[in-house]
PAKELO-807806 format. One record per atom (N, C-alpha, C): residue number from 1; residue in three letters; atom name; x negated, y, z negated. Coordinates in nm, 4 decimals, padded with zeros to 6 digits. Each point is the difference from the previous one (the first is absolute). Layout:
{seq=NUM, type=ala, atom=CA, xx=X, yy=Y, zz=Z}
...
***
This chain:
{seq=1, type=unk, atom=N, xx=14.2096, yy=08.4563, zz=-03.2399}
{seq=1, type=unk, atom=CA, xx=-00.0285, yy=00.0278, zz=00.1017}
{seq=1, type=unk, atom=C, xx=-00.1579, yy=00.0218, zz=00.0229}
{seq=2, type=unk, atom=N, xx=-00.0427, yy=-00.1125, zz=00.0911}
{seq=2, type=unk, atom=CA, xx=-00.1417, yy=00.0332, zz=00.0517}
{seq=2, type=unk, atom=C, xx=-00.0567, yy=00.0696, zz=00.0777}
{seq=3, type=unk, atom=N, xx=-00.0920, yy=00.1003, zz=-00.0271}
{seq=3, type=unk, atom=CA, xx=-00.0695, yy=00.0810, zz=00.1199}
{seq=3, type=unk, atom=C, xx=-00.1035, yy=-00.0832, zz=00.0854}
{seq=4, type=unk, atom=N, xx=00.0273, yy=-00.0572, zz=00.0646}
{seq=4, type=unk, atom=CA, xx=-00.0890, yy=-00.0923, zz=00.1024}
{seq=4, type=unk, atom=C, xx=-00.1131, yy=00.0928, zz=00.0643}
{seq=5, type=unk, atom=N, xx=00.0361, yy=00.1288, zz=00.0206}
{seq=5, type=unk, atom=CA, xx=-00.1377, yy=00.0765, zz=00.0605}
{seq=5, type=unk, atom=C, xx=-00.0791, yy=00.0377, zz=-00.1097}
{seq=6, type=unk, atom=N, xx=00.0108, yy=-00.0279, zz=-00.1479}
{seq=6, type=unk, atom=CA, xx=-00.1128, yy=-00.0112, zz=-00.0545}
{seq=6, type=unk, atom=C, xx=-00.1023, yy=-00.1206, zz=-00.0174}
{seq=7, type=unk, atom=N, xx=00.1038, yy=-00.1116, zz=00.0220}
{seq=7, type=unk, atom=CA, xx=-00.1100, yy=-00.1347, zz=00.0103}
{seq=7, type=unk, atom=C, xx=-00.0201, yy=-00.0190, zz=00.1355}
{seq=8, type=unk, atom=N, xx=00.0625, yy=00.0128, zz=00.1103}
{seq=8, type=unk, atom=CA, xx=-00.0430, yy=00.0004, zz=00.1377}
{seq=8, type=unk, atom=C, xx=-00.0114, yy=00.1424, zz=00.0835}
{seq=9, type=unk, atom=N, xx=-00.1132, yy=00.0562, zz=-00.0354}
{seq=9, type=unk, atom=CA, xx=00.0041, yy=00.1470, zz=00.1052}
{seq=9, type=unk, atom=C, xx=-00.0379, yy=00.0071, zz=00.0886}
{seq=10, type=unk, atom=N, xx=-00.0367, yy=-00.1028, zz=00.0738}
{seq=10, type=unk, atom=CA, xx=-00.0761, yy=-00.0245, zz=00.1072}
{seq=10, type=unk, atom=C, xx=00.0732, yy=-00.0406, zz=00.1217}
{seq=11, type=unk, atom=N, xx=00.0574, yy=00.0521, zz=00.1202}
{seq=11, type=unk, atom=CA, xx=00.0764, yy=-00.0338, zz=00.0836}
{seq=11, type=unk, atom=C, xx=-00.0655, yy=-00.0058, zz=00.1428}
{seq=12, type=unk, atom=N, xx=00.0741, yy=-00.1056, zz=00.0303}
{seq=12, type=unk, atom=CA, xx=-00.0643, yy=-00.0514, zz=00.1860}
{seq=12, type=unk, atom=C, xx=00.1482, yy=00.0919, zz=00.0795}
{seq=13, type=unk, atom=N, xx=-00.0444, yy=00.0640, zz=00.0700}
{seq=13, type=unk, atom=CA, xx=00.1034, yy=00.0618, zz=00.0910}
{seq=13, type=unk, atom=C, xx=-00.0267, yy=-00.0154, zz=00.1572}
{seq=14, type=unk, atom=N, xx=00.1047, yy=-00.0592, zz=00.0750}
{seq=14, type=unk, atom=CA, xx=00.0122, yy=-00.0275, zz=00.1313}
{seq=14, type=unk, atom=C, xx=00.0673, yy=00.1127, zz=00.1040}
{seq=15, type=unk, atom=N, xx=-00.0737, yy=00.0309, zz=00.0601}
{seq=15, type=unk, atom=CA, xx=00.0693, yy=00.1004, zz=00.1069}
{seq=15, type=unk, atom=C, xx=00.0375, yy=-00.0719, zz=00.1539}
{seq=16, type=unk, atom=N, xx=00.1111, yy=-00.0251, zz=00.0483}
{seq=16, type=unk, atom=CA, xx=00.0543, yy=-00.0592, zz=00.1295}
{seq=16, type=unk, atom=C, xx=-00.0483, yy=00.1072, zz=00.1021}
{seq=17, type=unk, atom=N, xx=00.0235, yy=-00.0856, zz=00.1061}
{seq=17, type=unk, atom=CA, xx=-00.0182, yy=00.0828, zz=00.1705}
{seq=17, type=unk, atom=C, xx=00.0835, yy=00.1263, zz=-00.0105}
{seq=18, type=unk, atom=N, xx=00.1093, yy=00.0061, zz=-00.0816}
{seq=18, type=unk, atom=CA, xx=00.1073, yy=00.1318, zz=00.0300}
{seq=18, type=unk, atom=C, xx=-00.0299, yy=00.0970, zz=-00.1244}
{seq=19, type=unk, atom=N, xx=-00.1065, yy=-00.0157, zz=-00.0739}
{seq=19, type=unk, atom=CA, xx=-00.0269, yy=00.0723, zz=-00.0843}
{seq=19, type=unk, atom=C, xx=00.0776, yy=-00.0236, zz=-00.1734}
{seq=20, type=unk, atom=N, xx=00.0869, yy=-00.1076, zz=00.0095}
{seq=20, type=unk, atom=CA, xx=00.0587, yy=-00.0458, zz=-00.1194}
{seq=20, type=unk, atom=C, xx=-00.0977, yy=-00.0427, zz=-00.0946}
{seq=21, type=unk, atom=N, xx=00.0000, yy=00.0065, zz=-00.1336}
{seq=21, type=unk, atom=CA, xx=-00.1033, yy=-00.0199, zz=-00.1015}
{seq=21, type=unk, atom=C, xx=00.0920, yy=-00.0852, zz=-00.0696}
{seq=22, type=unk, atom=N, xx=-00.0844, yy=-00.1360, zz=-00.0420}
{seq=22, type=unk, atom=CA, xx=00.0813, yy=-00.0692, zz=-00.0966}
{seq=22, type=unk, atom=C, xx=-00.1035, yy=-00.0285, zz=-00.1512}
{seq=23, type=unk, atom=N, xx=00.0233, yy=-00.0142, zz=-00.1137}
{seq=23, type=unk, atom=CA, xx=-00.0792, yy=-00.0761, zz=-00.1195}
{seq=23, type=unk, atom=C, xx=-00.0050, yy=-00.1374, zz=00.0275}
{seq=24, type=unk, atom=N, xx=-00.1087, yy=-00.0538, zz=00.0097}
{seq=24, type=unk, atom=CA, xx=-00.0212, yy=-00.1452, zz=00.0396}
{seq=24, type=unk, atom=C, xx=00.0028, yy=-00.0574, zz=-00.1529}
{seq=25, type=unk, atom=N, xx=-00.0951, yy=00.0478, zz=-00.0844}
{seq=25, type=unk, atom=CA, xx=00.0027, yy=-00.0383, zz=-00.1228}
{seq=25, type=unk, atom=C, xx=-00.0443, yy=00.0790, zz=-00.1042}
{seq=26, type=unk, atom=N, xx=-00.0134, yy=-00.0464, zz=-00.1261}
{seq=26, type=unk, atom=CA, xx=-00.0640, yy=00.1111, zz=-00.1139}
{seq=26, type=unk, atom=C, xx=-00.1136, yy=-00.0867, zz=-00.0521}
{seq=27, type=unk, atom=N, xx=-00.1201, yy=00.0416, zz=-00.0218}
{seq=27, type=unk, atom=CA, xx=-00.1052, yy=-00.0803, zz=-00.0548}
{seq=27, type=unk, atom=C, xx=-00.0375, yy=00.0852, zz=-00.1379}
{seq=28, type=unk, atom=N, xx=-00.0891, yy=-00.0940, zz=-00.0833}
{seq=28, type=unk, atom=CA, xx=-00.0562, yy=00.0477, zz=-00.1478}
{seq=28, type=unk, atom=C, xx=-00.1623, yy=00.0928, zz=00.0422}
{seq=29, type=unk, atom=N, xx=-00.0367, yy=-00.0216, zz=00.1025}
{seq=29, type=unk, atom=CA, xx=-00.1365, yy=00.0362, zz=00.0407}
{seq=29, type=unk, atom=C, xx=-00.0268, yy=00.0537, zz=00.1520}
{seq=30, type=unk, atom=N, xx=-00.0429, yy=00.0958, zz=-00.0084}
{seq=30, type=unk, atom=CA, xx=-00.0266, yy=00.0461, zz=00.1599}
{seq=30, type=unk, atom=C, xx=-00.0836, yy=-00.1214, zz=00.0864}
{seq=31, type=unk, atom=N, xx=-00.0915, yy=-00.0620, zz=-00.0759}
{seq=31, type=unk, atom=CA, xx=-00.0788, yy=-00.1105, zz=00.0646}
{seq=31, type=unk, atom=C, xx=00.1056, yy=-00.0875, zz=00.0486}
{seq=32, type=unk, atom=N, xx=00.0944, yy=-00.0691, zz=-00.0767}
{seq=32, type=unk, atom=CA, xx=00.0881, yy=-00.0872, zz=00.0355}
{seq=32, type=unk, atom=C, xx=00.1099, yy=00.0696, zz=00.1121}
{seq=33, type=unk, atom=N, xx=00.0311, yy=00.0984, zz=-00.0230}
{seq=33, type=unk, atom=CA, xx=00.0950, yy=00.0800, zz=00.1203}
{seq=33, type=unk, atom=C, xx=-00.0524, yy=-00.0007, zz=00.1447}
{seq=34, type=unk, atom=N, xx=-00.1233, yy=00.0379, zz=-00.0303}
{seq=34, type=unk, atom=CA, xx=-00.0918, yy=-00.0029, zz=00.1112}
{seq=34, type=unk, atom=C, xx=-00.0381, yy=-00.1267, zz=00.0644}
{seq=35, type=unk, atom=N, xx=-00.0357, yy=-00.1098, zz=-00.0830}
{seq=35, type=unk, atom=CA, xx=00.0192, yy=-00.1552, zz=00.0850}
{seq=35, type=unk, atom=C, xx=00.1132, yy=-00.0242, zz=00.0465}
{seq=36, type=unk, atom=N, xx=00.1099, yy=00.0124, zz=-00.0494}
{seq=36, type=unk, atom=CA, xx=00.1593, yy=-00.0095, zz=00.0858}
{seq=36, type=unk, atom=C, xx=-00.0332, yy=00.0549, zz=00.1268}
{seq=37, type=unk, atom=N, xx=-00.0070, yy=00.1482, zz=00.0140}
{seq=37, type=unk, atom=CA, xx=00.0255, yy=00.0367, zz=00.1247}
{seq=37, type=unk, atom=C, xx=-00.1287, yy=00.0100, zz=00.0835}
{seq=38, type=unk, atom=N, xx=-00.1007, yy=-00.0399, zz=-00.0301}
{seq=38, type=unk, atom=CA, xx=-00.0957, yy=-00.0688, zz=00.0810}
{seq=38, type=unk, atom=C, xx=00.0183, yy=-00.1284, zz=00.0518}
{seq=39, type=unk, atom=N, xx=00.0896, yy=-00.1089, zz=-00.0614}
{seq=39, type=unk, atom=CA, xx=00.0305, yy=-00.1064, zz=00.0347}
{seq=39, type=unk, atom=C, xx=00.1287, yy=00.0297, zz=00.1034}
{seq=40, type=unk, atom=N, xx=00.0818, yy=00.0709, zz=-00.0035}
{seq=40, type=unk, atom=CA, xx=00.0542, yy=00.0406, zz=00.1319}
{seq=40, type=unk, atom=C, xx=-00.0294, yy=00.0180, zz=00.0760}
{seq=41, type=unk, atom=N, xx=-00.0946, yy=00.1168, zz=00.0302}
{seq=41, type=unk, atom=CA, xx=-00.0888, yy=00.0342, zz=00.0949}
{seq=41, type=unk, atom=C, xx=-00.0837, yy=-00.0853, zz=00.0709}
{seq=42, type=unk, atom=N, xx=-00.0392, yy=-00.1167, zz=-00.0769}
{seq=42, type=unk, atom=CA, xx=-00.1061, yy=-00.0997, zz=00.0453}
{seq=42, type=unk, atom=C, xx=00.1087, yy=-00.0895, zz=00.0727}
{seq=43, type=unk, atom=N, xx=00.1203, yy=-00.0111, zz=-00.0431}
{seq=43, type=unk, atom=CA, xx=00.0807, yy=-00.1106, zz=00.0706}
{seq=43, type=unk, atom=C, xx=00.0321, yy=00.0413, zz=00.1405}
{seq=44, type=unk, atom=N, xx=-00.0198, yy=00.1504, zz=00.0696}
{seq=44, type=unk, atom=CA, xx=00.0217, yy=00.0345, zz=00.0824}
{seq=44, type=unk, atom=C, xx=00.1288, yy=00.0970, zz=00.0298}
{seq=45, type=unk, atom=N, xx=00.0771, yy=00.0194, zz=-00.1474}
{seq=45, type=unk, atom=CA, xx=00.0984, yy=00.0778, zz=00.0418}
{seq=45, type=unk, atom=C, xx=-00.0269, yy=00.1728, zz=00.0066}
{seq=46, type=unk, atom=N, xx=00.0776, yy=00.0449, zz=00.1378}
{seq=46, type=unk, atom=CA, xx=-00.0461, yy=00.1191, zz=00.0584}
{seq=46, type=unk, atom=C, xx=00.0575, yy=00.1274, zz=-00.0866}
{seq=47, type=unk, atom=N, xx=00.0846, yy=-00.0378, zz=-00.0963}
{seq=47, type=unk, atom=CA, xx=00.0168, yy=00.1423, zz=-00.0755}
{seq=47, type=unk, atom=C, xx=-00.0779, yy=00.0332, zz=-00.0894}
{seq=48, type=unk, atom=N, xx=00.0039, yy=00.0859, zz=-00.0487}
{seq=48, type=unk, atom=CA, xx=-00.0906, yy=00.1042, zz=-00.0927}
{seq=48, type=unk, atom=C, xx=00.0209, yy=-00.0454, zz=-00.1125}
{seq=49, type=unk, atom=N, xx=-00.1298, yy=-00.0381, zz=-00.0776}
{seq=49, type=unk, atom=CA, xx=00.0454, yy=-00.0403, zz=-00.1565}
{seq=49, type=unk, atom=C, xx=-00.0972, yy=00.0905, zz=-00.0753}
{seq=50, type=unk, atom=N, xx=00.0292, yy=00.0651, zz=-00.1569}
{seq=50, type=unk, atom=CA, xx=-00.0911, yy=00.0774, zz=-00.0424}
{seq=50, type=unk, atom=C, xx=00.0341, yy=-00.0081, zz=-00.1375}
{seq=51, type=unk, atom=N, xx=-00.0769, yy=00.0202, zz=-00.0971}
{seq=51, type=unk, atom=CA, xx=00.0188, yy=-00.0071, zz=-00.1507}
{seq=51, type=unk, atom=C, xx=00.0243, yy=00.1600, zz=-00.0569}
{seq=52, type=unk, atom=N, xx=00.1015, yy=-00.0165, zz=-00.1039}
{seq=52, type=unk, atom=CA, xx=-00.0137, yy=00.1544, zz=-00.0669}
{seq=52, type=unk, atom=C, xx=00.0401, yy=-00.0271, zz=-00.1146}
{seq=53, type=unk, atom=N, xx=-00.0489, yy=00.0986, zz=-00.1042}
{seq=53, type=unk, atom=CA, xx=00.0469, yy=-00.0176, zz=-00.1535}
{seq=53, type=unk, atom=C, xx=00.1265, yy=00.0648, zz=-00.0224}
{seq=54, type=unk, atom=N, xx=00.0848, yy=-00.0876, zz=-00.0674}
{seq=54, type=unk, atom=CA, xx=00.1173, yy=00.0724, zz=-00.0162}
{seq=54, type=unk, atom=C, xx=00.0097, yy=00.1074, zz=-00.1047}
{seq=55, type=unk, atom=N, xx=00.0902, yy=00.1190, zz=00.0362}
{seq=55, type=unk, atom=CA, xx=-00.0226, yy=00.1057, zz=-00.0483}
{seq=55, type=unk, atom=C, xx=-00.0939, yy=00.1228, zz=00.0178}
{seq=56, type=unk, atom=N, xx=-00.0847, yy=-00.0561, zz=00.0922}
{seq=56, type=unk, atom=CA, xx=-00.1034, yy=00.0882, zz=00.0512}
{seq=56, type=unk, atom=C, xx=00.1077, yy=00.1364, zz=00.1078}
{seq=57, type=unk, atom=N, xx=-00.0371, yy=00.1218, zz=-00.0313}
{seq=57, type=unk, atom=CA, xx=00.0307, yy=00.0807, zz=00.0703}
{seq=57, type=unk, atom=C, xx=-00.1122, yy=00.1082, zz=00.0431}
{seq=58, type=unk, atom=N, xx=00.0459, yy=00.0465, zz=00.1152}
{seq=58, type=unk, atom=CA, xx=-00.1329, yy=00.0694, zz=00.0757}
{seq=58, type=unk, atom=C, xx=00.0370, yy=00.1683, zz=-00.0724}
{seq=59, type=unk, atom=N, xx=-00.0911, yy=00.0496, zz=-00.0278}
{seq=59, type=unk, atom=CA, xx=00.0066, yy=00.1447, zz=-00.0599}
{seq=59, type=unk, atom=C, xx=-00.0674, yy=00.1041, zz=00.0762}
{seq=60, type=unk, atom=N, xx=00.0508, yy=00.1094, zz=00.0206}
{seq=60, type=unk, atom=CA, xx=-00.0228, yy=00.1098, zz=00.0988}
{seq=60, type=unk, atom=C, xx=-00.0643, yy=00.0893, zz=-00.1002}
{seq=61, type=unk, atom=N, xx=-00.1017, yy=00.0985, zz=00.0477}
{seq=61, type=unk, atom=CA, xx=-00.0619, yy=00.0899, zz=-00.0704}
{seq=61, type=unk, atom=C, xx=00.0299, yy=00.1543, zz=00.0736}
***
């Protein structure tokens, strides 16, 4: 079994008008993921797109 999270740790996430979130794709670098997210926004898509790293969790003190 291949852990693609180790090879493709960067996600592009889309949130639609109803607050539903979808993973658009996984990428090896943050720059590549950001390029994809930017390309959707440049085409006039009205949804929100962002990049996040897999396995990141918020910590509280």
